[in-house]
C-alpha positions in Angstrom: -106.0 18.8 -194.8 -106.7 20.7 -197.7 -109.9 18.9 -199.1 -112.2 21.8 -200.9 -110.0 23.9 -201.4 -108.5 25.7 -204.3 -104.8 27.0 -204.2 -102.7 29.6 -206.5 -98.9 28.4 -206.2 -96.5 31.0 -207.8 -93.3 29.8 -209.4 -95.0 25.9 -209.4 -92.5 24.6 -212.1 -89.5 23.7 -209.9 -88.1 23.3 -206.5 -89.9 24.3 -203.7 -93.0 25.6 -205.9 -92.9 22.2 -207.9 -93.0 20.6 -204.0 -95.4 22.5 -202.5 -97.8 21.7 -205.8 -97.2 17.9 -205.2 -98.2 18.6 -201.6 -101.1 20.3 -202.1 -102.7 17.8 -204.5 -101.8 14.9 -202.4 -103.6 16.9 -199.3 -106.7 17.4 -201.6 -106.6 20.5 -203.1 -107.2 21.8 -206.5 -104.3 23.4 -207.6 -103.7 26.6 -209.9 -99.9 26.3 -210.6 -98.0 29.3 -212.2 -94.9 30.1 -213.7 -93.0 31.8 -216.6 -91.8 28.6 -217.4 -94.7 26.6 -219.5 -92.3 24.0 -220.5 -91.9 22.8 -216.6 -95.3 23.3 -216.2 -96.6 21.1 -219.1 -94.2 18.4 -217.8 -95.7 18.9 -214.0 -99.4 18.3 -215.5 -98.0 15.5 -217.8 -96.6 13.3 -214.7 -99.8 14.1 -212.9 -102.5 12.6 -214.7 -106.2 13.0 -213.7 -105.3 15.5 -211.2 -107.0 18.7 -210.3 -104.3 20.9 -211.4 -104.6 23.9 -214.1 -101.7 25.3 -215.2 -101.2 28.8 -216.4 -98.0 30.7 -217.9 -97.4 33.8 -215.8 -94.8 36.2 -215.5 -95.4 37.5 -211.9 -93.5 41.1 -212.4 -96.2 42.1 -215.3 -99.2 43.4 -213.3 -101.4 43.0 -216.9 -100.5 39.1 -216.9 -101.4 38.2 -213.0 -104.6 40.5 -214.3 -105.1 38.0 -216.9 -104.6 34.9 -214.5 -107.3 36.0 -212.8 -109.9 36.6 -215.6 -109.1 33.1 -216.2 -110.0 31.9 -212.8 -113.0 33.8 -213.1 -114.1 32.4 -216.6 -113.0 29.0 -215.5 -115.7 29.0 -212.3 -112.8 28.1 -210.2 -113.2 29.4 -206.5 -109.3 29.9 -205.1 -109.5 29.7 -201.2 -105.2 30.0 -200.8 -102.5 31.6 -202.2 -99.1 30.5 -202.0 -96.1 33.7 -203.4 -93.5 31.8 -203.9 -92.0 33.1 -207.3 -88.6 34.5 -206.8 -84.9 34.8 -208.3 -81.1 34.9 -206.8 -78.5 36.0 -208.6 -76.0 35.7 -206.0 -74.0 38.7 -206.6 -72.3 41.0 -204.3 -74.0 44.6 -204.6 -71.5 46.3 -206.0 -71.7 43.8 -209.3 -75.3 44.6 -209.5 -76.3 45.7 -212.9 -79.7 48.5 -212.6 -81.6 46.2 -214.5 -80.5 43.5 -212.7 -81.8 45.2 -209.4 -85.3 46.2 -211.1 -85.6 42.5 -212.0 -85.2 40.9 -208.9 -87.4 43.6 -207.2 -89.9 43.3 -209.4 -90.3 39.4 -209.5 -89.4 39.2 -205.4 -91.6 42.1 -204.1 -94.1 43.3 -207.1 -95.0 39.6 -207.7 -96.2 39.4 -204.2 -97.8 42.1 -204.3 -99.7 41.9 -207.7 -100.9 38.2 -206.7 -102.3 39.6 -203.0 -104.0 42.3 -204.3 -105.6 40.5 -206.7 -106.5 37.3 -204.7 -107.8 39.5 -201.5 -109.9 41.6 -203.5 -111.6 38.6 -205.0 -112.1 37.0 -201.4 -113.2 40.2 -199.4 -115.4 41.0 -201.8 -118.1 38.1 -200.9 -116.3 38.2 -197.7 -114.9 34.6 -198.0 -112.0 32.8 -195.6 -108.7 32.3 -197.1 -105.0 32.1 -196.3 -101.8 33.4 -198.0 -98.7 32.0 -197.4 -95.4 34.0 -198.4 -92.5 32.7 -199.3 -89.4 34.6 -197.4 -86.2 33.1 -196.3 -83.8 33.2 -193.2 -82.1 36.1 -195.4 -84.5 38.6 -194.7 -84.1 38.0 -191.2 -80.4 37.5 -190.8 -79.1 39.1 -194.2 -77.5 37.6 -197.1 -74.4 37.5 -199.0 -76.7 38.9 -202.0 -77.7 42.2 -200.4 -80.6 42.8 -203.3 -82.3 39.4 -202.3 -82.0 39.8 -199.0 -83.7 42.9 -199.1 -86.3 41.5 -201.2 -86.8 38.9 -198.5 -86.8 41.1 -195.6 -89.7 43.3 -197.4 -91.8 40.3 -197.9 -91.8 39.6 -193.9 -93.1 43.3 -193.8 -95.7 42.8 -196.4 -96.7 39.9 -194.3 -97.2 41.5 -191.2 -99.1 44.5 -193.0 -101.5 42.1 -195.1 -102.5 40.3 -192.2 -103.7 43.6 -190.5 -105.5 44.8 -193.5 -106.9 41.7 -194.5 -108.4 40.4 -190.9 -110.5 38.6 -190.2 -111.3 36.8 -193.0 -107.4 36.2 -194.7 -104.8 34.8 -192.8 -101.4 35.8 -193.7 -98.2 34.3 -192.6 -94.4 33.9 -193.7 -92.0 30.7 -194.0 -88.7 31.4 -193.6 -86.5 28.6 -194.9 -82.5 28.0 -194.7 -81.1 27.0 -197.3 -82.8 24.2 -199.5 -81.7 21.4 -201.8 -83.2 23.2 -205.1 -81.0 24.3 -208.2 -81.1 27.7 -206.6 -78.6 26.8 -203.9 -76.1 26.3 -206.7 -75.6 29.9 -206.6 -75.2 30.3 -202.8 -71.4 30.9 -202.1 -69.5 28.1 -200.8 -68.5 30.0 -197.1 -72.4 31.0 -197.1 -73.1 27.0 -197.3 -70.6 25.7 -194.7 -71.9 28.6 -192.1 -75.2 27.8 -192.5 -74.6 23.9 -191.9 -72.1 24.7 -189.3 -74.5 26.6 -187.1 -77.6 24.1 -187.6 -78.7 22.4 -184.7 -80.1 19.9 -186.9 -77.8 18.5 -189.7 -80.2 16.7 -192.4 -80.5 19.0 -195.0 -84.1 20.9 -195.5 -86.2 19.5 -199.0 -88.6 21.4 -201.0 -91.1 18.7 -199.5 -89.9 19.9 -195.5 -91.3 23.6 -196.8 -94.2 21.9 -198.6 -95.3 20.5 -195.4 -95.0 23.8 -193.4 -96.7 25.5 -196.2 -99.7 22.9 -196.4 -100.4 23.5 -192.6 -100.6 27.1 -192.9 -103.2 26.8 -195.9 -105.4 24.7 -194.0 -108.1 24.8 -191.2 -105.5 23.6 -188.3 -103.7 26.9 -188.6 -106.7 29.0 -188.0 -105.5 31.0 -185.1 -102.1 32.1 -187.4 -101.6 35.3 -189.0 -99.0 37.8 -189.3 -96.2 35.2 -188.0 -93.1 34.0 -189.4 -92.1 30.3 -189.5 -88.4 29.7 -189.1 -87.6 26.4 -190.7 -83.7 26.7 -190.4 -82.8 23.4 -188.8 -82.1 25.7 -185.0 -79.4 27.9 -187.2 -80.3 31.3 -185.8 -82.4 31.3 -182.7 -84.4 34.3 -181.7 
C-alpha cells in the first residue's frame, strides 16, 4: 500500500513504533526511524539488511534535535510523505505521586514532541503544496481516562491536536489518530493489574491487540486507500468501549 512513499516514524526502536516501521517497510515504503534509543535503532537496522531504512537519534522533546532531523532529511534528498507520531512514555503513577519534573517530562514527550514534528513536517509539505498524511498515536486512555492522569491528559490532548491539524492542513495533509487499548509491549508491564483486568473483561474480542495489529491500521491510514479520512479517531480496543 505504501509504494513510492517515505514515512517518518517516531519512537521506532521498540514496541508499537518498531511494529509500524517493519509494516511500512513491508508495504513498500522508505522509512526514517527516529528514537532516543540509538542502540535499539541500530539493532533494527542490522536486522533489516538492504531495506530502505534510515535511522536517526532524536529526543522528540527537543525542538533543536527535531530541527536537526529535518535538516538531515533535506540534505539527504528524502521527500517524506507520511509522519507517524508515536514516541511516548507512561510512568504508571498516581497524580499524587508525580514529581514536577516528571510531569514536565511526560508532557514534553507525549505532547510537545507531536507538535514539533507536525509543525516541521507540515511546513515542508505545505510549502510545495504536496499531499501527505499524519497519524497520531493516541490511546483509549485519552477517551475514557487513565489511572495515570498525566498520561491520560497527554493522550486526550493528542485527539484535540489531530482535529485541529486536520482543519489547518487541509486539503493537502490528512491527519488522523489511532486509539489502541492495552497493547502487548513492555509498556504494559507498568499498567496496574486491576486496570488490565478491567480492559480484558469488557472487551468483546478476547484476543490481545499486538503491535502488528496497530501497524495494520496505521499503514492503512498512511495509504491512498484512506484518502477520505481526516480528523478521525480510530478505536482499536476489542469493543471494550462503544461510542
